[in-house]
LOKOLTI-802410 format. One record per residue (C-alpha): residue number from 1; x, y, z. Coordinates in steps of 0.2 Angstrom, whole numbers. Layout:
REM LOKOLTI-802410
k|c1|c2|c3
NUM|X|Y|Z
...
END
This chain:
REM LOKOLTI-802410
k|c1|c2|c3
1|432|-42|22
2|413|-44|19
3|402|-34|7
4|394|-24|20
5|411|-18|27
6|416|-13|9
7|400|-4|7
8|403|5|24
9|421|10|19
10|415|16|2
11|401|26|10
12|414|38|18
13|411|57|15
14|428|59|6
15|429|50|-11
16|447|55|-18
17|455|41|-27
18|472|39|-36
19|482|27|-48
20|501|24|-46
21|509|26|-63
22|522|15|-72
23|540|20|-73
24|539|26|-91
25|529|23|-106
26|534|23|-124
27|529|36|-136
28|521|24|-147
29|510|18|-133
30|497|32|-136
31|487|19|-146
32|483|10|-130
33|465|12|-126
34|458|12|-108
35|441|6|-104
36|429|19|-97
37|429|13|-79
38|426|25|-64
39|442|29|-55
40|437|31|-37
41|450|24|-25
42|451|29|-7
43|463|42|-2
44|457|43|16
45|465|31|28
46|449|27|36
47|442|22|20
48|458|12|15
49|456|1|30
50|440|-6|23
51|447|-11|7
52|449|-30|4
53|464|-39|12
54|471|-44|-5
55|471|-26|-11
56|488|-19|-17
57|492|-3|-26
58|497|-6|-43
59|516|-5|-47
60|521|-4|-29
61|513|13|-27
62|511|19|-9
63|493|23|-4
64|499|37|7
65|489|53|5
66|506|63|5
67|514|53|-10
68|511|61|-27
69|506|49|-39
70|513|49|-57
71|496|49|-64
72|485|65|-62
73|475|63|-47
74|457|67|-45
75|453|83|-36
76|440|84|-22
77|430|95|-34
78|425|80|-44
79|418|71|-29
80|401|74|-23
81|399|87|-9
82|398|82|9
83|380|80|15
84|371|74|30
85|367|56|31
86|349|57|29
87|350|68|14
88|363|57|7
89|352|42|9
90|338|51|1
91|349|57|-14
92|356|40|-17
93|338|32|-17
94|332|45|-30
95|348|45|-41
96|350|26|-39
97|350|23|-58
98|360|38|-63
99|374|34|-51
100|377|18|-60
101|380|26|-77
102|385|44|-77
103|399|44|-63
104|408|29|-71
105|409|37|-88
106|415|54|-81
107|428|45|-70
108|435|35|-85
109|436|50|-96
110|446|58|-82
111|457|43|-80
112|462|42|-98
113|470|60|-99
114|480|56|-83
115|488|40|-92
116|491|51|-108
117|501|64|-97
118|512|50|-91
119|516|43|-108
120|520|61|-114
121|533|62|-100
122|542|46|-105
123|543|52|-123
124|552|68|-117
125|565|58|-107
126|568|47|-123
127|571|62|-134
128|584|70|-121
129|593|53|-121
130|594|52|-140
131|601|70|-141
132|615|65|-128
133|620|50|-139
134|623|62|-154
135|635|73|-144
136|646|58|-139
137|647|50|-157
138|657|65|-164
139|674|58|-158
140|671|40|-165
141|673|35|-183
142|658|31|-193
143|659|12|-192
144|660|12|-173
145|647|25|-173
146|636|15|-184
147|640|0|-172
148|637|10|-157
149|621|17|-164
150|615|0|-169
151|619|-6|-151
152|611|9|-143
153|596|7|-155
154|595|-12|-151
155|596|-8|-132
156|583|6|-133
157|572|-5|-144
158|573|-19|-132
159|570|-8|-117
160|555|0|-126
161|548|-17|-130
162|551|-23|-113
163|543|-7|-105
164|528|-8|-117
165|526|-26|-112
166|526|-21|-94
167|514|-7|-97
168|502|-19|-106
169|503|-30|-91
170|500|-16|-79
171|485|-10|-89
172|477|-27|-88
173|480|-27|-70
174|473|-10|-69
175|457|-15|-78
176|455|-30|-67
177|456|-19|-52
178|444|-6|-59
179|432|-20|-62
180|434|-26|-44
181|431|-8|-38
182|416|-6|-49
183|408|-22|-42
184|412|-16|-25
185|404|1|-29
186|388|-7|-36
187|387|-18|-20
188|389|-2|-10
189|375|7|-19
190|364|-8|-17
191|367|-10|1
192|365|9|3
193|348|8|-5
194|343|-7|5
195|347|2|21
196|337|17|15
197|322|6|11
198|324|-3|27
199|325|13|37
200|310|20|29
201|301|4|31
202|305|4|50
203|299|22|51
204|283|17|41
205|280|2|52
206|282|13|67
207|270|25|60
208|258|12|55
209|258|4|72
210|254|20|80
211|239|22|68
212|233|5|72
213|234|8|91
214|225|24|88
215|211|16|78
216|209|2|91
217|207|15|104
218|195|26|94
219|184|10|91
220|184|5|109
221|180|23|114
222|165|25|102
223|158|8|108
224|159|13|126
225|152|30|123
226|133|25|122
227|135|15|138
228|143|29|147
229|130|41|140
230|116|30|146
231|124|28|163
232|126|47|164
233|108|50|159
234|102|38|172
235|113|46|185
236|107|63|181
237|89|58|182
238|91|50|199
239|100|65|206
240|87|76|199
241|73|65|206
242|82|65|223
243|85|83|224
244|68|89|217
245|53|78|221
246|42|89|210
247|51|84|195
248|38|77|183
249|48|69|169
250|66|62|171
251|79|64|158
252|80|46|152
253|61|46|150
254|62|62|140
255|75|54|129
256|65|38|127
257|50|50|122
258|60|59|109
259|66|42|101
260|48|35|102
261|42|51|94
262|55|51|80
263|51|32|76
264|32|36|76
265|32|52|66
266|44|48|52
267|38|33|42
268|55|28|36
269|64|30|53
270|66|12|57
271|75|7|41
272|85|23|43
273|90|19|60
274|95|1|55
275|105|8|40
276|114|20|52
277|117|6|64
278|124|-5|50
279|136|8|44
280|142|12|62
281|145|-7|65
282|155|-8|49
283|165|7|53
284|169|3|71
285|173|-15|66
286|184|-9|52
287|194|2|64
288|196|-12|77
289|202|-24|63
290|214|-11|57
291|221|-10|75
292|224|-29|76
293|228|-33|58
294|242|-28|46
295|230|-24|32
296|225|-7|26
297|210|2|32
298|200|0|16
299|204|-19|17
300|199|-19|35
301|182|-10|31
302|178|-23|18
303|182|-37|30
304|171|-29|42
305|157|-29|30
306|159|-47|26
307|159|-52|44
308|142|-42|46
309|135|-50|30
310|141|-67|34
311|145|-73|52
312|156|-87|45
313|169|-77|36
314|180|-75|51
315|185|-93|52
316|202|-90|44
317|207|-78|58
318|223|-84|67
319|228|-71|80
320|218|-69|96
321|215|-51|94
322|208|-54|76
323|197|-67|82
324|189|-57|96
325|186|-42|85
326|179|-53|71
327|168|-63|83
328|161|-46|90
329|158|-40|72
330|149|-56|67
331|138|-55|83
332|133|-37|79
333|130|-43|61
334|118|-56|67
335|109|-43|77
336|108|-31|63
337|101|-44|51
338|89|-51|64
339|82|-33|66
340|82|-31|47
341|72|-47|45
342|61|-41|59
343|58|-25|50
344|55|-34|33
345|43|-46|41
346|34|-32|50
347|32|-23|34
348|25|-38|25
349|14|-42|39
350|8|-24|41
351|4|-24|22
352|-5|-40|23
353|-14|-34|39
354|-19|-18|30
355|-26|-28|16
356|-35|-40|28
357|-42|-25|38
358|-47|-16|23
359|-35|-1|23
360|-30|-2|5
361|-38|9|-8
362|-52|3|-20
363|-47|6|-38
364|-64|4|-46
365|-76|15|-55
366|-95|14|-59
367|-97|4|-43
368|-111|4|-30
369|-104|11|-13
370|-113|6|3
371|-109|17|18
372|-114|9|35
373|-119|-8|42
374|-136|-14|47
375|-148|-29|46
376|-154|-23|29
377|-137|-25|21
378|-140|-44|17
379|-156|-41|7
380|-149|-25|-1
381|-134|-35|-8
382|-145|-48|-14
383|-156|-36|-24
384|-140|-27|-31
385|-133|-44|-36
386|-149|-48|-45
387|-150|-31|-54
388|-132|-34|-60
389|-135|-51|-66
390|-139|-46|-84
391|-123|-36|-85
392|-113|-51|-80
393|-110|-45|-62
394|-105|-29|-54
395|-94|-21|-40
396|-102|-17|-23
397|-91|-9|-10
398|-96|-9|8
399|-87|3|20
400|-92|3|39
401|-83|5|55
402|-81|-13|58
403|-67|-25|55
404|-65|-31|37
405|-64|-49|42
406|-80|-49|52
407|-89|-40|38
408|-83|-53|25
409|-87|-67|37
410|-105|-61|40
411|-107|-58|21
412|-101|-76|18
413|-115|-83|29
414|-128|-75|19
415|-137|-89|10
416|-139|-82|-8
417|-130|-82|-24
418|-121|-66|-29
419|-123|-70|-48
420|-106|-63|-52
421|-106|-48|-42
422|-91|-45|-31
423|-92|-37|-14
424|-77|-28|-7
425|-76|-23|11
426|-66|-9|18
427|-65|-3|36
428|-67|16|38
429|-78|30|44
430|-89|39|31
431|-86|55|41
432|-68|56|36
433|-63|62|18
434|-48|51|18
435|-58|35|20
436|-71|41|7
437|-57|43|-5
438|-50|26|-1
439|-66|18|-8
440|-66|29|-24
441|-82|39|-19
442|-80|51|-33
443|-81|37|-46
444|-96|28|-39
445|-112|28|-49
446|-123|27|-33
447|-119|29|-15
448|-131|21|-2
449|-131|28|16
450|-139|15|28
451|-147|20|44
452|-139|14|60
453|-148|3|72
454|-153|12|87
455|-160|29|91
456|-168|37|76
457|-162|55|79
458|-144|50|81
459|-145|39|66
460|-152|53|55
461|-139|65|62
462|-125|54|57
463|-133|52|40
464|-133|71|39
465|-115|72|43
466|-111|59|30
467|-120|69|17
468|-110|84|22
469|-94|74|20
470|-99|68|3
471|-103|86|-3
472|-85|91|3
473|-76|79|-9
474|-66|90|-20
475|-66|79|-35
476|-85|79|-35
477|-97|65|-36
478|-102|56|-52
479|-117|47|-45
480|-131|51|-34
481|-134|48|-15
482|-148|37|-8
483|-150|41|11
484|-160|30|22
485|-168|40|36
486|-178|34|51
487|-188|49|55
488|-199|59|42
489|-196|75|50
490|-177|75|46
491|-180|72|27
492|-181|91|23
493|-165|95|32
494|-155|81|23
495|-162|87|6
496|-157|105|10
497|-139|100|13
498|-138|87|-1
499|-148|97|-14
500|-151|88|-31
501|-138|74|-27
502|-149|66|-13
503|-163|54|-14
504|-171|50|3
505|-180|34|8
506|-189|36|25
507|-189|18|30
508|-200|20|45
509|-213|30|36
510|-213|18|21
511|-216|3|32
512|-230|12|41
513|-239|16|25
514|-236|-1|18
515|-243|-9|33
516|-259|2|32
517|-261|-2|13
518|-259|-21|16
519|-271|-21|31
520|-284|-14|20
521|-280|-25|6
522|-274|-43|10
523|-261|-50|-2
524|-254|-33|-6
525|-238|-36|3
526|-233|-50|-9
527|-237|-39|-24
528|-225|-25|-17
529|-211|-38|-14
530|-213|-43|-33
531|-213|-25|-39
532|-199|-18|-27
533|-188|-33|-29
534|-177|-37|-44
535|-181|-55|-45
536|-198|-53|-54
537|-204|-37|-62
538|-199|-19|-58
539|-200|-2|-64
540|-190|4|-79
541|-190|21|-88
542|-183|22|-106
543|-186|33|-122
544|-193|25|-138
545|-193|37|-152
546|-205|26|-163
547|-219|30|-150
548|-219|49|-153
549|-236|55|-158
550|-245|40|-151
551|-259|41|-138
552|-256|33|-121
553|-271|21|-124
554|-261|13|-139
555|-245|13|-130
556|-253|2|-117
557|-254|-12|-129
558|-238|-9|-139
559|-227|-19|-127
560|-229|-38|-127
561|-217|-40|-113
562|-220|-25|-102
563|-235|-15|-95
564|-234|4|-97
565|-240|13|-82
566|-234|31|-84
567|-225|45|-94
568|-210|55|-90
569|-215|72|-98
570|-200|81|-105
571|-210|97|-106
572|-213|97|-87
573|-195|96|-83
574|-195|77|-82
575|-210|75|-71
576|-217|57|-70
577|-236|56|-72
578|-243|39|-66
579|-259|33|-75
580|-261|48|-87
581|-276|51|-98
582|-279|40|-113
583|-279|55|-124
584|-261|60|-119
585|-250|61|-135
586|-232|57|-133
587|-220|71|-138
588|-202|71|-143
589|-191|68|-127
590|-205|59|-117
591|-200|43|-109
592|-211|28|-105
593|-212|21|-87
594|-215|2|-88
595|-216|-13|-77
596|-204|-27|-85
597|-193|-41|-80
598|-177|-32|-85
599|-172|-17|-95
600|-167|-27|-110
601|-181|-39|-111
602|-194|-27|-119
603|-197|-17|-134
604|-212|-9|-143
605|-221|-20|-156
606|-234|-16|-169
607|-251|-13|-162
608|-261|-29|-160
609|-280|-30|-164
610|-289|-30|-147
611|-308|-31|-145
612|-314|-17|-133
613|-329|-23|-123
614|-340|-15|-110
615|-340|-16|-91
616|-353|-28|-84
617|-358|-14|-71
618|-352|3|-68
619|-351|7|-50
620|-340|13|-36
621|-335|1|-23
622|-343|7|-7
623|-333|11|8
624|-339|3|24
625|-333|7|42
626|-319|-4|49
627|-312|-8|65
628|-293|-9|66
629|-281|-13|81
630|-264|-7|83
631|-253|-17|95
632|-238|-8|100
633|-231|10|99
634|-221|17|85
635|-212|34|84
636|-222|39|69
637|-239|34|76
638|-246|51|72
639|-242|49|54
640|-250|32|53
641|-266|39|61
642|-267|53|48
643|-264|41|34
644|-277|29|40
645|-290|43|43
646|-288|48|25
647|-291|30|19
648|-305|23|30
649|-323|27|29
650|-332|38|41
651|-337|29|57
652|-321|18|58
653|-313|14|74
654|-294|13|78
655|-290|4|94
656|-272|7|101
657|-266|-6|113
658|-249|-3|121
659|-240|0|137
660|-239|19|136
661|-251|28|148
662|-266|36|140
663|-261|54|146
664|-243|52|140
665|-250|44|124
666|-260|59|120
667|-246|71|124
668|-234|61|112
669|-247|63|98
670|-249|81|101
671|-230|84|101
672|-229|74|84
673|-241|87|76
674|-258|77|77
675|-273|87|82
676|-285|73|88
677|-300|85|86
678|-297|86|67
679|-299|67|64
680|-314|65|52
681|-316|47|48
682|-309|37|63
683|-311|37|82
684|-297|33|94
685|-300|20|107
686|-286|18|120
687|-282|2|129
688|-267|0|140
689|-258|-17|142
690|-244|-28|137
691|-246|-37|121
692|-237|-52|126
693|-248|-56|141
694|-263|-67|137
695|-275|-60|150
696|-272|-42|143
697|-276|-48|126
698|-291|-57|131
699|-298|-41|137
700|-299|-35|119
701|-313|-40|107
702|-300|-48|95
703|-313|-58|85
704|-322|-41|80
705|-307|-32|71
706|-306|-32|52
707|-287|-29|53
708|-274|-31|67
709|-257|-22|65
710|-243|-29|76
711|-230|-15|77
712|-212|-17|82
713|-213|-8|98
714|-202|8|101
715|-195|1|117
716|-187|-14|108
717|-185|-9|90
718|-166|-7|93
719|-164|-26|93
720|-172|-34|78
721|-172|-51|86
722|-181|-45|102
723|-193|-35|92
724|-197|-50|81
725|-199|-62|96
726|-211|-50|104
727|-221|-48|88
728|-222|-67|85
729|-227|-70|102
730|-241|-57|101
731|-247|-65|84
732|-248|-82|91
733|-258|-77|106
734|-270|-67|96
735|-273|-81|83
736|-276|-93|98
737|-288|-82|106
738|-297|-79|90
739|-298|-98|86
740|-305|-101|103
741|-319|-88|101
742|-324|-92|83
743|-335|-107|79
744|-326|-121|70
745|-330|-123|52
746|-327|-140|44
747|-317|-139|28
748|-301|-144|20
749|-287|-134|28
750|-274|-125|18
751|-257|-133|17
752|-252|-149|25
753|-258|-146|43
754|-272|-157|50
755|-289|-149|54
756|-287|-152|73
757|-270|-145|75
758|-267|-128|83
759|-260|-121|67
760|-275|-127|58
761|-286|-118|70
762|-276|-102|68
763|-277|-103|49
764|-296|-104|51
765|-295|-88|62
766|-285|-80|48
767|-299|-82|36
768|-309|-70|47
769|-297|-56|50
770|-281|-49|43
771|-265|-48|54
772|-250|-38|48
773|-234|-41|58
774|-219|-29|56
775|-204|-41|55
776|-187|-34|56
777|-176|-50|55
778|-177|-60|38
779|-175|-76|47
780|-192|-74|55
781|-200|-74|37
782|-199|-93|35
783|-209|-96|51
784|-223|-85|46
785|-223|-91|28
786|-224|-109|33
787|-238|-107|45
788|-248|-95|34
789|-256|-87|49
790|-251|-70|45
791|-251|-59|30
792|-234|-52|35
793|-223|-37|30
794|-205|-40|30
795|-200|-22|33
796|-181|-23|32
797|-182|-33|15
798|-195|-20|8
799|-184|-6|13
800|-168|-14|5
801|-178|-17|-11
802|-183|1|-12
803|-165|7|-8
804|-158|-5|-22
805|-171|1|-34
806|-168|20|-31
807|-149|16|-32
808|-151|9|-49
809|-162|22|-55
810|-165|38|-45
811|-181|42|-55
812|-190|27|-47
813|-190|36|-31
814|-203|49|-37
815|-214|34|-42
816|-213|26|-25
817|-216|42|-16
818|-232|44|-25
819|-238|26|-23
820|-234|28|-4
821|-242|45|-2
822|-259|49|5
823|-264|57|-12
824|-262|52|-30
825|-261|34|-36
826|-258|18|-27
827|-258|0|-29
828|-275|-8|-27
829|-283|-25|-28
830|-299|-26|-37
831|-312|-40|-38
832|-314|-48|-56
833|-333|-44|-56
834|-329|-26|-59
835|-322|-30|-77
836|-330|-46|-83
837|-343|-59|-80
838|-342|-76|-73
839|-334|-88|-86
840|-331|-75|-99
841|-316|-79|-110
842|-305|-64|-113
843|-287|-60|-116
844|-277|-49|-104
845|-276|-35|-116
846|-295|-35|-117
847|-297|-34|-98
848|-283|-20|-98
849|-293|-10|-110
850|-309|-12|-99
851|-299|-6|-84
852|-295|10|-94
853|-313|14|-94
854|-312|15|-75
855|-296|26|-77
856|-285|12|-70
857|-269|3|-76
858|-270|-16|-74
859|-253|-23|-71
860|-257|-41|-65
861|-270|-53|-58
862|-271|-67|-45
863|-282|-82|-49
864|-294|-89|-36
865|-285|-105|-33
866|-267|-97|-34
867|-257|-91|-19
868|-247|-78|-28
869|-251|-64|-40
870|-244|-64|-58
871|-237|-47|-62
872|-234|-42|-81
873|-242|-58|-88
874|-231|-66|-102
875|-245|-70|-115
876|-256|-54|-115
877|-265|-58|-131
878|-270|-76|-127
879|-288|-78|-121
880|-292|-88|-105
881|-308|-91|-95
882|-310|-80|-79
883|-319|-81|-63
884|-327|-68|-53
885|-317|-74|-38
886|-301|-69|-47
887|-293|-52|-42
888|-284|-40|-52
889|-269|-28|-47
890|-271|-11|-54
891|-264|7|-52
892|-278|19|-48
893|-281|35|-39
894|-284|35|-21
895|-303|36|-17
END
């Protein structure tokens, strides 16, 4: 019989066992010791049929349940109670270790008393036999009694020895049988636990398969839900549109709008959506793998992540289901990582694009900020670069409503050296506070607002709004604001809004006044370029405590490398006085206004010994009536007429030649605030015509004008190139007409042009009259400077110089305003015969002191054979020979 059948027999519910006893046992056999083996033998016939085939009850005992064994049988109470099969299996699995030890010891202890009881019965039988022998021996004599006793004793002893020997053999057989039953019981217990584990494993496998099927169904359902949802939405949208034609927005469009709104409003929506999609793919892939693999859910989730992260990890899949799921997860992982790479690439590209387009913040301080873009920007940057050269360069930030790359490209085309100055461009609007903060407006030392090209009123209105935006910065402004305006009438409003922070430069008004001054004094335009620009000498204001208590006359000769021309009086609240009296004594806190090459190139020195001479003649230069021609029409024509009326002598004439009708012309002048009847020194002469048509110009007496001003006409001033082309054409036509009307004079021509050339003829005509051209484009400057046919005024460059100078030091704006105004001091060019005699040898200091006798501050000179003036001469104490054809540049009061 097999081990499994033995185990099944032993697993019966009734577990009563018995031992057949030997016939008798000797009384001395109590020393026999039995091993502690469990005594469990089947008493149930159903159990006995499962015993091994070679099993026999010991000593011929009958294994019938009705036979009474000699040994004490084990009662049913010692056996375990009858239990259900499932509970019996559970109890056996839990008490598997105990059943191998405790039941064996208890059964052996019970078997040993049973054997002891059998031995006691045999002893009682022997005792009764001995007492019977005594009774029979009374009738025999002693010898026979002794012989009989010996025989009986020998027989009994032999029988006892035999029985003892037989009992020993039976005990050995019993021990062997018990060992065999113990082995059978252990095999039964092991088989029972194996069946329990196998049964539990089958149930677990069944439950696991159910879970796997459920996981696979859930994953497929979740994957199909978006498709079904989109199909349903599309179906609902179509049904609604078919039922209600007036439906404006379908459901799918609303859903698309919500998604688009979420992605556009929230900055981190795209990475968040990608993260959710990744986690969803890992979860669904893990569920699907759990449904087709034998691994746990955690292991399947980890495998799903590996398939998403690396599409080649599924190559070890063997089953068809595993391969399909792993390929699907890997395909989704490739899409996820492709989208992630796209997002990363877009983020990097967007960052570089923002840097390229100037959207990043400027982390600078003490920089110069320029708001706006115009044709003046190039010359303005050039002047700022020259001003910062002594400091090793500076930072200039330009913000305009243009693309950053275009601005940088235009700046790169500018043909000048930045001298260590860095130009940073940013795209933005000066009307938006966020854009202003982007360029660190609160930390800038100066803010320049450029006027836009186009309509003057619109440009000034935008400048006004920009000033309002700047005053609304919560952090406040560290520097001052320099505003370029196009119309003088808007200056009051801008100053009202900006208060003490604002300095205004009215470009149109400045150029108009400069043109009038240069028309009356040829060569003054070059002097203004030298003073306003940072390339040569410019204005500086600084305090020198060692000069306190000194007269201004002595201060004039205290600077070997500068020329004092004014005092900033502390007692008057910092008011700047140009050309003060010689008797003025410097007080504590006063500062000196000088013209020097740079702010660190001059310092006061001990007073030199200067000989004060006398003027050769003391007279006032007489004013004579002049005839001036205006070609073109400007917005501020009424202002120029009033300034010209203040400068010219009585009886002068102002001819106005333009395309504006005479009646409309008078109405514009009246609207501008000009009362023609109040003009004192000039008389207006109106002529109508086109300045670029030769026959219209030939109708004018061009050879009789002392000065001709070619203005940038109001109709074309929005385009610098077109305005300059018109001005240049007018200039050439006028010079040609003058050359034809003037008699030829044989002399050596200036420059390298021959006498018979057309440029040579125009140069000869330029000696007879002065033509001032208003030029807007700097590129036109080279044409006029090479031909030398016009004493030009480069308007954009001069305005840029003035803006740069005021940006570096706002106090200079008061000096420029006085020099440009109708009253006060101005730059003038004087003949040398007012200060010296022909061939006289004097130092510059000596000529300067003679000019003080005329209440003038001499700042430079131009020799008769030189083309440019020298401002702030280097060797002021060195004597040189002068000519009466030389001219001096002075600051004097307007006559």
